[in-house]
C-alpha positions as CSV (number, residue, x, y, z in Angstrom):
1,X,-30.6,-24.2,21.8
2,X,-30.6,-25.8,18.3
3,X,-33.4,-23.4,17.2
4,X,-31.4,-20.4,18.5
5,X,-28.3,-21.6,16.6
6,X,-30.3,-22.0,13.4
7,X,-31.7,-18.5,13.8
8,X,-28.2,-17.0,14.2
9,X,-26.9,-19.0,11.3
10,X,-29.8,-17.9,9.1
11,X,-29.2,-14.2,10.1
12,X,-25.5,-14.5,9.3
13,X,-26.2,-16.2,6.0
14,X,-28.7,-13.5,5.0
15,X,-26.2,-10.8,5.9
16,X,-23.5,-12.4,3.8
17,X,-25.7,-12.9,0.7
18,X,-27.7,-9.7,0.8
19,X,-25.8,-7.0,2.7
20,X,-22.1,-7.9,2.9
21,X,-19.6,-9.6,0.6
22,X,-16.2,-11.0,1.6
23,X,-13.4,-11.5,-0.9
24,X,-9.8,-12.4,-1.0
25,X,-7.5,-10.2,-3.1
26,X,-5.4,-11.9,-5.7
27,X,-2.7,-10.3,-7.8
28,X,-0.7,-7.1,-7.7
29,X,-3.1,-4.7,-9.4
30,X,-4.0,-2.8,-6.2
31,X,-0.6,-2.9,-4.5
32,X,0.5,-1.4,-2.3
33,X,-3.1,-0.7,-1.0
34,X,-3.9,-4.4,-1.1
35,X,-1.6,-7.4,-1.5
36,X,-2.4,-10.9,-2.6
37,X,-4.0,-12.8,0.2
38,X,-5.6,-9.8,1.9
39,X,-9.2,-10.4,2.8
40,X,-11.8,-7.6,2.5
41,X,-15.4,-7.0,3.4
42,X,-17.6,-5.0,1.0
43,X,-21.0,-3.5,1.4
44,X,-23.3,-4.7,-1.4
45,X,-25.6,-1.7,-1.5
46,X,-24.5,1.9,-1.3
47,X,-23.7,5.0,-3.3
48,X,-20.5,4.7,-5.3
49,X,-18.2,7.7,-5.1
50,X,-15.0,8.6,-6.8
51,X,-12.1,7.0,-4.9
52,X,-14.1,4.1,-3.6
53,X,-12.5,0.7,-3.9
54,X,-15.0,-1.8,-5.4
55,X,-15.2,-5.6,-6.0
56,X,-16.5,-6.2,-9.5
57,X,-17.3,-9.2,-11.7
58,X,-14.5,-9.6,-14.2
59,X,-16.1,-8.8,-17.6
60,X,-13.4,-10.8,-19.5
61,X,-13.2,-13.8,-17.1
62,X,-16.5,-15.3,-16.1
63,X,-16.6,-16.4,-12.5
64,X,-13.7,-14.2,-11.4
65,X,-13.7,-10.9,-9.6
66,X,-11.5,-7.8,-9.7
67,X,-10.8,-5.2,-7.0
68,X,-10.3,-1.7,-8.4
69,X,-10.6,2.0,-7.5
70,X,-13.4,4.1,-9.0
71,X,-11.9,7.0,-10.9
72,X,-14.7,8.1,-13.2
73,X,-18.5,8.4,-12.5
74,X,-21.4,8.4,-15.0
75,X,-21.2,11.5,-17.1
76,X,-17.5,12.2,-16.4
77,X,-14.7,12.7,-18.9
78,X,-11.5,11.0,-17.9
79,X,-8.0,11.6,-19.2
80,X,-4.4,11.2,-18.1
81,X,-1.7,13.5,-19.2
82,X,1.9,13.7,-17.9
83,X,1.1,11.3,-15.1
84,X,-1.8,13.4,-13.8
85,X,-5.4,12.2,-14.0
86,X,-8.0,14.7,-15.1
87,X,-11.7,14.4,-14.4
88,X,-13.8,16.8,-16.5
89,X,-10.6,18.9,-17.0
90,X,-9.7,19.1,-13.3
91,X,-6.7,17.5,-11.7
92,X,-7.6,14.4,-9.6
93,X,-5.6,14.1,-6.3
94,X,-4.3,10.5,-5.9
95,X,-2.2,10.4,-2.8
96,X,-2.6,6.6,-2.7
97,X,-0.2,6.4,-5.7
98,X,2.7,8.2,-4.0
99,X,4.3,5.0,-2.7
100,X,4.9,3.9,-6.3
101,X,5.4,7.2,-8.1
102,X,8.2,8.3,-5.7
103,X,10.2,5.2,-6.6
104,X,10.2,5.8,-10.4
105,X,13.2,7.2,-12.2
106,X,12.7,10.9,-13.2
107,X,10.8,11.2,-16.4
108,X,9.1,7.8,-16.2
109,X,5.3,7.8,-16.4
110,X,3.3,5.8,-13.8
111,X,0.1,6.2,-15.8
112,X,0.5,6.4,-19.5
113,X,-1.4,9.2,-21.3
114,X,-4.9,8.4,-22.5
115,X,-8.3,9.9,-23.0
116,X,-11.5,8.0,-22.4
117,X,-13.4,7.3,-25.6
118,X,-16.7,5.4,-25.4
119,X,-17.0,2.1,-27.2
120,X,-17.7,2.6,-30.9
121,X,-17.1,6.3,-30.5
122,X,-20.4,7.0,-28.8
123,X,-18.9,9.9,-26.9
124,X,-16.3,10.9,-24.5
125,X,-18.3,10.8,-21.3
126,X,-18.9,7.7,-19.2
127,X,-22.4,6.4,-19.9
128,X,-25.2,6.4,-17.3
129,X,-24.9,3.6,-14.7
130,X,-21.3,2.9,-15.6
131,X,-18.0,3.5,-13.9
132,X,-14.3,3.9,-15.0
133,X,-12.1,1.9,-12.6
134,X,-8.3,1.5,-12.3
135,X,-5.9,-0.4,-10.2
136,X,-3.5,1.5,-7.9
137,X,-0.6,-0.4,-9.5
138,X,-1.2,1.1,-12.9
139,X,1.6,-0.6,-14.8
140,X,0.1,-4.1,-14.3
141,X,-3.6,-3.4,-13.7
142,X,-6.1,-4.7,-16.2
143,X,-8.8,-2.0,-15.8
144,X,-11.2,0.3,-17.7
145,X,-8.3,1.3,-20.0
146,X,-8.5,-2.2,-21.5
147,X,-11.8,-3.7,-20.5
148,X,-14.0,-0.6,-20.8
149,X,-16.4,0.9,-18.2
150,X,-18.1,-1.2,-15.6
151,X,-21.9,-1.5,-15.3
152,X,-23.3,-0.8,-11.9
153,X,-25.0,-4.2,-12.0
154,X,-21.5,-5.8,-12.2
155,X,-20.2,-4.1,-9.1
156,X,-20.5,-6.6,-6.2
157,X,-19.8,-4.1,-3.4
158,X,-17.8,-1.2,-2.0
159,X,-14.9,-2.3,0.1
160,X,-15.3,-1.0,3.7
161,X,-12.5,-2.8,5.5
162,X,-9.6,-5.2,5.3
163,X,-9.8,-7.8,8.1
164,X,-6.9,-10.1,7.1
165,X,-4.1,-10.0,7.9
166,X,-5.1,-8.7,11.3
167,X,-1.9,-6.6,11.5
168,X,-3.0,-4.6,8.4
169,X,-6.6,-4.1,9.5
170,X,-7.9,-0.9,7.9
171,X,-11.2,0.8,7.3
172,X,-11.9,2.4,3.9
């Protein structure tokens, strides 16, 4: 019985260190999609797509993690104009922002205008193996607009579901 318990413990530990990652959300940057205290499970390996929510190592705070949404992929050109995101010149649909945008007074921008410019003016396209990420709560999110693009190696995992609180269980 003890050996069986150790085997199951070992398998669980292996899954949590190599395949899955669990994290607790802190802060308002992904509200209303995620609130502080929500707990999520992420898949460590997988193909990152636009719109995926990812856990990443905070580049400006060692030992901390951020949760953000992938907006731009390697090779993309990213811009925001008049509260609309553009990827390679095409409008990006962002229905997950409607909860906030609909509450704003007329004429107020939810996402300030910007155009991605590579660090040190190396170009206007996102570099290979890097991603442009933003929080859903754009007015308070510290994201790629401030901290730059995120290297693939710094992305811990792709959020697959929220398991806590149980009443807000969701698959992403």
